[in-house]
C-alpha distance (Angstrom), angle and dihedral (degrees) to the residues before:
residue distance angle dihedral
X1 . . .
X2 3.78 . .
X3 3.79 93.1 .
X4 3.79 88.7 54.9
X5 3.79 102.9 43.1
X6 3.81 100.5 46.8
X7 3.83 95.9 59.2
X8 3.79 90.8 40.1
X9 3.81 89.2 53.4
X10 3.80 90.8 54.0
X11 3.79 93.4 45.0
X12 3.80 93.5 48.5
X13 3.80 90.2 48.4
X14 3.80 93.5 53.3
X15 3.80 92.5 45.1
X16 3.82 88.4 61.0
X17 3.78 94.4 -124.4
X18 3.80 121.9 169.1
X19 3.81 113.0 -59.9
X20 3.80 92.6 -126.1
X21 3.80 90.8 57.5
X22 3.80 91.1 50.6
X23 3.80 90.2 49.2
X24 3.81 93.6 50.2
X25 3.81 93.6 49.5
X26 3.80 92.5 47.8
X27 3.81 90.6 44.5
X28 3.81 89.5 55.8
X29 3.80 88.2 50.3
X30 3.82 91.9 57.1
X31 3.83 92.6 61.3
X32 3.84 97.3 69.0
X33 3.80 90.2 40.0
X34 3.80 89.7 56.6
X35 3.80 90.6 50.1
X36 3.81 91.0 49.7
X37 3.81 91.5 48.5
X38 3.80 91.2 50.9
X39 3.80 90.9 50.2
X40 3.81 91.7 48.2
X41 3.80 91.9 51.3
X42 3.81 90.7 50.5
X43 3.80 90.8 51.4
X44 3.80 92.0 48.8
X45 3.79 89.2 49.3
X46 3.80 90.6 54.7
X47 3.80 92.8 50.8
X48 3.80 103.4 33.9
X49 3.78 101.4 36.3
X50 3.74 138.0 -104.8
X51 3.79 97.7 -73.9
X52 3.80 96.9 55.6
X53 3.80 91.1 38.3
X54 3.79 90.9 51.6
X55 3.79 91.9 50.0
X56 3.79 91.2 50.1
X57 3.78 90.9 46.6
X58 3.80 91.5 52.5
X59 3.80 91.6 45.3
X60 3.80 98.4 47.8
X61 3.80 101.1 30.7
X62 3.78 94.3 98.4
X63 3.80 100.2 35.8
X64 3.80 92.7 112.0
X65 3.80 90.8 49.3
X66 3.78 90.8 50.9
X67 3.79 89.7 51.8
X68 3.80 94.8 47.4
X69 3.83 104.9 41.4
X70 3.83 99.8 58.0
X71 3.80 89.0 51.3
X72 3.80 92.4 53.0
X73 3.79 93.2 51.4
């Protein structure tokens, strides 16, 4: 899904399609990225320890929210 939506987001942007369509396609792209980020943080936690993993989890937990909310406003 990620390999499909990222290029489509770029193509739709350069074709000057409606802004809502661009937002929806890029919003769908954020979902797999959030899943991949969560998986990466879990793997780092296993290798680096609970303290560093917890700090990364707290730091990056709301990255997807920070990417989505400014675009909605």
